[in-house]
ROVO-75554 format. One record per residue: x, y, z of N, C-alpha, C, CB in turn; residue number from 1. Coordinates in Angstrom, 3 decimals, m for minus. Glycine has a CB too. Layout:
<rs>
X_Y_Z_X_Y_Z_X_Y_Z_X_Y_Z_NUM
...
</rs>
This chain:
<rs>
1.265_m0.800_m0.073_m0.069_m0.328_m0.040_1.048_1.007_m0.032_m1.407_m0.810_1.319_1
0.651_2.710_m0.418_1.563_3.700_m0.814_1.370_4.708_0.159_1.392_4.190_m2.211_2
2.437_5.159_0.314_1.865_5.875_1.548_0.428_7.201_1.419_3.325_6.641_2.161_3
0.270_7.313_0.063_m0.552_8.188_0.085_m2.240_7.207_0.290_m0.223_9.140_m1.345_4
m2.205_6.144_0.024_m3.327_5.457_0.076_m3.564_5.263_1.811_m3.146_4.045_m0.864_5
m2.321_5.110_2.631_m2.533_4.641_4.104_m3.126_5.965_4.697_m1.033_4.094_4.947_6
m2.224_7.042_4.080_m3.094_8.617_4.675_m4.526_8.422_4.339_m2.573_10.283_3.781_7
m4.965_8.586_3.040_m6.213_8.498_3.324_m7.089_7.641_3.840_m6.564_8.682_2.627_8
m6.843_6.445_3.868_m7.951_5.351_4.609_m7.553_6.212_6.123_m7.459_3.115_4.512_9
m6.333_6.498_6.708_m6.456_6.751_8.144_m7.278_7.600_8.135_m5.369_7.123_8.904_10
m7.081_8.880_7.616_m8.374_10.298_7.794_m9.496_9.737_7.440_m8.268_11.789_6.739_11
m9.588_8.803_6.501_m11.516_8.198_7.072_m11.777_8.036_8.017_m12.191_6.969_6.795_12
m11.091_7.367_8.489_m10.913_6.223_9.515_m11.499_6.930_10.653_m9.314_5.660_9.800_13
m10.148_8.838_11.197_m11.034_9.719_12.417_m11.905_10.304_11.679_m10.272_10.902_13.365_14
m12.405_10.831_10.419_m13.574_11.724_9.862_m14.868_10.747_10.767_m13.693_11.723_7.719_15
m15.011_9.969_10.458_m16.201_8.851_11.120_m15.829_6.976_11.400_m17.617_8.892_9.803_16
m15.018_7.270_12.342_m14.458_5.581_12.840_m15.804_4.734_12.880_m13.619_5.483_14.703_17
m16.567_4.817_13.193_m17.712_4.061_13.134_m18.301_3.684_12.094_m18.489_4.510_13.671_18
m18.672_4.547_11.224_m18.902_4.236_9.935_m17.707_3.367_9.198_m19.159_5.527_9.267_19
m16.251_3.898_9.206_m15.074_2.921_8.461_m15.521_1.412_9.400_m12.974_3.632_8.820_20
m15.891_1.277_10.817_m15.458_0.110_11.343_m16.368_m0.749_10.725_m15.403_0.035_12.813_21
m17.136_m0.189_10.252_m18.570_m0.965_9.637_m18.247_m1.553_8.483_m19.871_m0.006_9.275_22
m17.556_m0.647_7.581_m17.375_m1.112_6.521_m16.312_m2.234_6.220_m17.234_m0.143_5.911_23
m15.619_m2.481_6.960_m14.060_m3.291_6.960_m13.398_m3.217_8.475_m12.819_m2.415_5.761_24
m12.873_m4.678_8.571_m12.187_m4.568_9.445_m10.484_m3.902_9.649_m12.391_m5.652_9.674_25
m10.443_m3.227_10.257_m8.920_m2.629_10.350_m7.734_m3.694_10.494_m8.804_m1.650_11.683_26
m6.506_m2.762_10.230_m5.149_m4.244_10.342_m5.169_m3.531_11.809_m3.053_m4.309_9.065_27
m3.907_m4.417_12.232_m3.851_m4.298_13.566_m3.093_m2.979_13.742_m3.216_m5.528_14.239_28
m2.147_m2.802_12.879_m1.403_m1.756_12.969_m2.392_m0.094_12.836_m0.277_m2.066_11.770_29
m3.342_m0.277_12.063_m4.274_0.885_11.379_m5.158_1.046_13.158_m5.594_0.139_9.518_30
m5.660_m0.268_13.700_m6.437_m0.127_15.136_m5.307_0.806_16.280_m6.803_m2.016_15.849_31
m4.240_0.529_15.889_m3.312_1.051_16.848_m2.746_2.776_17.121_m2.209_0.247_16.483_32
m2.682_2.364_15.620_m2.568_3.758_15.679_m3.988_5.005_15.500_m1.547_3.913_14.574_33
m5.227_4.080_15.699_m6.163_4.989_15.648_m6.377_5.456_17.649_m7.654_4.155_14.678_34
m5.993_3.987_17.751_m6.116_3.766_19.270_m5.027_5.067_20.261_m5.497_1.903_19.550_35
m3.674_5.083_19.742_m2.999_6.314_20.218_m3.602_7.970_19.853_m1.568_6.142_19.603_36
m4.462_7.501_18.673_m4.824_9.140_18.320_m5.635_9.107_19.150_m5.376_9.747_16.888_37
m6.189_8.289_19.484_m7.442_9.320_20.699_m6.620_9.238_22.052_m9.471_8.380_21.092_38
m6.050_9.039_22.408_m5.364_9.308_23.604_m4.644_10.482_23.858_m4.585_8.425_23.789_39
m4.525_11.070_22.389_m3.967_12.579_22.101_m5.081_13.949_22.633_m3.746_12.681_20.224_40
m4.252_14.539_23.297_m5.242_15.824_23.776_m6.176_16.234_22.542_m4.260_17.304_24.253_41
m6.931_17.123_22.886_m7.811_17.798_21.377_m6.755_18.510_20.785_m9.274_19.028_21.620_42
m6.000_19.610_21.106_m5.113_19.970_20.098_m3.865_19.213_19.411_m4.695_20.962_20.550_43
m3.576_18.364_20.267_m2.523_17.303_19.438_m3.250_16.980_18.253_m2.109_15.797_20.256_44
m4.827_16.259_18.387_m5.747_15.821_17.270_m5.393_16.923_16.185_m7.455_15.788_17.723_45
m6.176_17.799_16.570_m6.255_18.911_15.776_m5.051_19.340_14.827_m6.536_19.912_16.638_46
m3.763_19.281_15.482_m3.069_19.257_14.652_m2.405_17.811_14.052_m2.342_20.103_15.082_47
m2.477_16.897_14.256_m2.773_15.768_13.649_m3.874_15.854_12.125_m3.378_14.953_14.867_48
m4.494_16.029_12.452_m5.843_16.658_11.294_m4.805_17.416_10.130_m7.257_18.220_12.243_49
m4.565_18.203_10.463_m4.015_19.362_9.740_m2.479_18.776_9.372_m4.037_20.866_10.752_50
m2.078_18.237_9.972_m1.016_17.703_8.813_m0.884_16.542_8.287_0.137_17.790_9.117_51
m2.123_15.502_8.217_m2.442_14.363_7.073_m3.326_15.227_6.120_m3.354_12.837_7.686_52
m3.995_16.326_6.301_m4.657_17.514_5.135_m3.871_17.767_4.347_m5.086_18.890_5.540_53
m2.556_18.325_5.195_m1.205_18.893_4.277_m0.421_17.918_3.655_m0.133_19.672_5.119_54
0.063_16.621_4.679_0.391_15.590_3.320_m0.348_15.037_2.480_0.911_14.558_3.552_55
m1.746_15.009_2.168_m2.223_14.612_1.766_m2.362_15.388_0.502_m2.894_14.286_2.469_56
m2.594_16.697_0.544_m2.620_17.745_m0.449_m1.342_18.333_m1.514_m3.016_18.778_0.354_57
m0.128_17.495_m0.491_0.957_18.546_m1.292_1.486_17.014_m2.184_2.550_19.654_0.028_58
1.102_15.373_m1.849_1.334_14.317_m2.336_0.915_14.360_m4.140_0.569_13.331_m1.385_59
1.989_13.936_m4.372_2.063_13.830_m6.361_1.154_12.609_m6.476_4.005_13.372_m7.320_60
1.218_11.545_m5.583_0.631_10.372_m6.141_m0.655_9.897_m5.882_1.324_9.456_m5.883_61
</rs>
């Protein structure tokens, strides 16, 4: 899986976690990343969303 597709999948999971979980099961790595994301403070979660958005917008793939 390319980095761009991985980031897009994770962004979808953060945007709508319940809907995402119904559509398919997460890999162990994806579930761990989401678990760690949810333990961050609200400000850190916002910063991560900005970071993911910036990476996906500048990605050439």
